[in-house]
C-alpha positions in Angstrom: -3.1 18.8 -12.7 -4.6 16.5 -10.1 -8.0 15.5 -10.5 -10.3 14.4 -7.6 -10.2 10.8 -8.8 -6.8 11.3 -9.0 -6.8 12.3 -5.1 -9.0 9.8 -4.3 -7.1 6.9 -5.8 -3.9 8.3 -3.9 -5.7 8.3 -0.7 -6.6 4.8 -0.8 -3.1 3.7 -1.7 -1.9 5.9 1.3 -4.5 4.1 3.5 -3.3 0.8 1.9 0.6 0.8 2.6 0.1 1.8 6.1 -0.1 -1.2 8.4 -2.4 0.2 11.3 -0.3 -1.3 13.8 -0.9 -0.8 17.9 2.5 0.3 19.1 3.9 -1.6 21.6 7.2 -2.7 23.4 9.5 -4.3 21.3 13.2 -5.5 22.0 14.6 -2.9 19.5 13.9 -0.5 17.1 14.9 -0.3 13.6 15.1 2.6 11.7 15.3 2.6 8.1 17.3 4.9 6.2 16.2 7.2 3.5 15.8 10.7 2.9 13.3 11.4 5.7 14.8 12.4 9.0 11.2 12.2 10.3 12.4 8.2 10.8 14.8 8.9 13.1 12.4 11.8 14.9 9.8 8.9 14.9 12.6 6.5 16.8 13.4 9.1 19.2 9.8 9.6 20.6 9.3 5.6 20.5 12.4 5.7 22.7 11.2 8.3 25.1 8.1 7.0 25.0 9.7 3.7 26.7 8.6 1.8 24.0 12.5 0.3 22.8 15.9 0.2 25.0 17.8 0.4 21.9 17.8 2.2 18.3 19.2 1.0 15.4 19.6 2.9 12.0 20.5 1.7 8.7 21.1 3.0 5.7 24.1 4.0 3.4 23.7 6.7 0.7 21.5 6.7 -2.8 21.4 9.0 -5.7 18.7 10.8 -3.5 20.4 11.1 -0.4 23.8 11.6 -0.8 23.8 15.5 -1.3 21.6 16.2 1.6 23.5 13.1 3.7 27.0 13.0 2.8 28.4 10.8 6.1 25.3 8.3 5.3 21.6 8.2 6.3 22.1 6.0 9.4 25.1 8.4 10.6 22.5 11.1 9.8 19.8 9.4 11.6 22.2 8.6 14.6 23.7 12.4 14.6 19.5 13.5 14.9 18.7 11.4 17.8 22.0 12.3 20.1 20.7 15.9 18.8 17.3 15.2 20.7 18.8 13.8 23.8 18.9 10.1 23.2 22.5 8.6 24.7 25.2 7.3 22.3 24.8 3.7 24.3 21.1 3.4 23.1 22.0 3.9 19.5 23.7 1.3 17.0 24.6 2.1 13.2 24.5 0.0 10.4 26.2 2.0 7.4 26.4 -0.2 4.7 22.3 -1.1 3.4 21.3 0.2 0.3 17.8 -1.0 0.2 15.2 -2.3 2.3 16.3 -6.2 1.9 19.7 -5.1 3.5 18.4 -2.8 6.0 16.8 -6.0 7.6 19.8 -8.3 6.9 22.0 -6.3 7.9 20.3 -5.0 11.0 19.7 -8.0 12.3 23.2 -9.1 11.8 24.7 -6.4 13.7 22.2 -6.7 17.2 23.6 -10.8 16.5 27.4 -9.5 16.8 26.1 -7.5 19.8 24.8 -10.2 21.5 21.4 -8.4 21.7 18.6 -11.0 22.4 15.6 -10.1 20.3 12.0 -11.3 19.8 10.2 -8.1 18.6 11.4 -5.3 16.7 9.5 -1.8 15.7 10.3 -1.3 12.1 10.4 2.5 11.4 9.9 3.6 7.7 8.2 6.5 5.8 4.5 6.4 6.0 4.2 5.0 2.7 6.8 2.4 3.4 5.2 0.9 6.2 3.9 -2.3 4.5 6.3 -2.9 2.2 8.9 -3.2 5.1 6.7 -5.4 7.1 6.3 -7.9 4.0 10.4 -7.8 3.4 11.0 -8.5 7.4 8.8 -11.0 7.4 10.6 -12.8 5.0 14.0 -12.4 6.2 13.4 -11.9 9.9 10.5 -14.5 10.4 11.3 -16.0 13.9 10.5 -12.3 15.6 7.1 -10.1 15.7 7.4 -7.3 13.3 5.4 -3.8 14.4 5.4 -1.2 11.7 5.4 2.5 12.4 6.2 5.7 11.1 5.3 9.6 11.6 1.9 10.0 12.9 0.6 12.3 9.4 -1.8 12.7 7.4 -1.5 12.3 3.5 -2.2 16.1 3.1 0.4 16.7 5.7 3.1 14.5 4.1 2.4 16.0 0.6 3.0 19.4 2.2 6.5 18.2 4.2 7.5 16.6 0.6 6.3 20.1 -1.4 5.7 18.4 -4.5 2.2 16.1 -4.4 2.9 14.5 -8.2 6.1 13.2 -6.4 4.4 11.9 -3.8 1.7 10.1 -5.9 4.5 8.5 -8.2 6.3 7.1 -4.6 3.1 5.6 -3.9 2.6 3.8 -7.0 6.2 2.8 -7.0 5.3 1.2 -3.5 2.7 -0.6 -4.6 4.0 -1.9 -7.8 6.7 -3.5 -5.6 4.3 -5.4 -3.7 2.7 -6.9 -6.4 6.0 -7.9 -8.0 8.5 -8.7 -5.1 6.7 -11.8 -3.5 7.3 -13.7 -7.0 11.2 -12.5 -7.0 11.2 -13.5 -3.4 11.9 -10.3 -1.9 8.9 -10.5 0.7 6.2 -12.4 1.8 2.8 -12.0 -0.4 0.0 -9.2 1.0 -3.5 -9.1 0.0 -4.1 -6.5 -2.4 -8.0 -5.9 -2.6 -9.1 -5.1 -5.8 -10.1 -1.6 -5.3 -6.7 -0.7 -4.4 -5.2 -2.5 -7.7 -7.6 -0.2 -9.6 -6.5 3.0 -7.9 -3.5 2.1 -8.8 -3.9 1.0 -12.4 -6.1 4.5 -13.3 -2.7 6.4 -11.9 -0.2 4.4 -13.7 -2.7 5.4 -16.8 -2.7 8.9 -15.3 0.8 9.1 -15.5 2.0 9.1 -12.1 5.1 6.5 -13.2 8.1 8.1 -12.5 9.2 5.3 -9.8 8.0 2.3 -11.7 10.3 -0.7 -12.1 9.9 -1.5 -16.0 10.5 -4.8 -18.0 12.7 -5.7 -20.9 10.1 -4.1 -23.1 10.1 -1.1 -21.0 6.6 -2.0 -19.4 5.0 -1.7 -15.9 5.8 -5.5 -14.7 2.9 -5.3 -12.2 0.2 -3.9 -14.7 0.9 -6.7 -17.0 0.4 -9.3 -14.0 -2.9 -7.5 -12.9 -4.5 -7.7 -16.1 -4.0 -11.0 -17.1 
């Protein structure tokens, strides 16, 4: 049962995860692989709007995408883009990355090897991954301007597209935890997290929305122990 408080806390995390960047033309758009073909659709839309001359899709497979995207996330994204009318010359594929850091590093290397001059990147992710993707790119690709983008959806629309409200809440909670703990591990730059966002996160953890959390050796949520010190 999702309570009124649960939903309010979820909405607060959803709002925080989105960067609210103003879209502008960039050297390249990088679509981060996942289960969500909406990332490819958004990349195509930005290409058609003249926001970028080149698309890079990055991603191998994961336990959640292996069955749906057996040829790899980036390959399926490319196929989707070609179906929607993007010429093959405007799409590059990076098929090895298995996490956000590798998405950034491997895409950067691919573009360097292709001789593409990059000063700005439209970084396209799932809506609740905008801030995590941005913080990772700022750490691993600091010399370029990063503009975060995702499918323009409300929380309600995203829940309807997934069809499982509890899973969506779990994913939002897991993404917030990583923003709290990954900077100390060197994976991303630190983001300021308002107290009301941390409060919402802790309440949702206490309510059991924890399937996407990373645990320490004692089985505890690392971020909870850090925020409560």
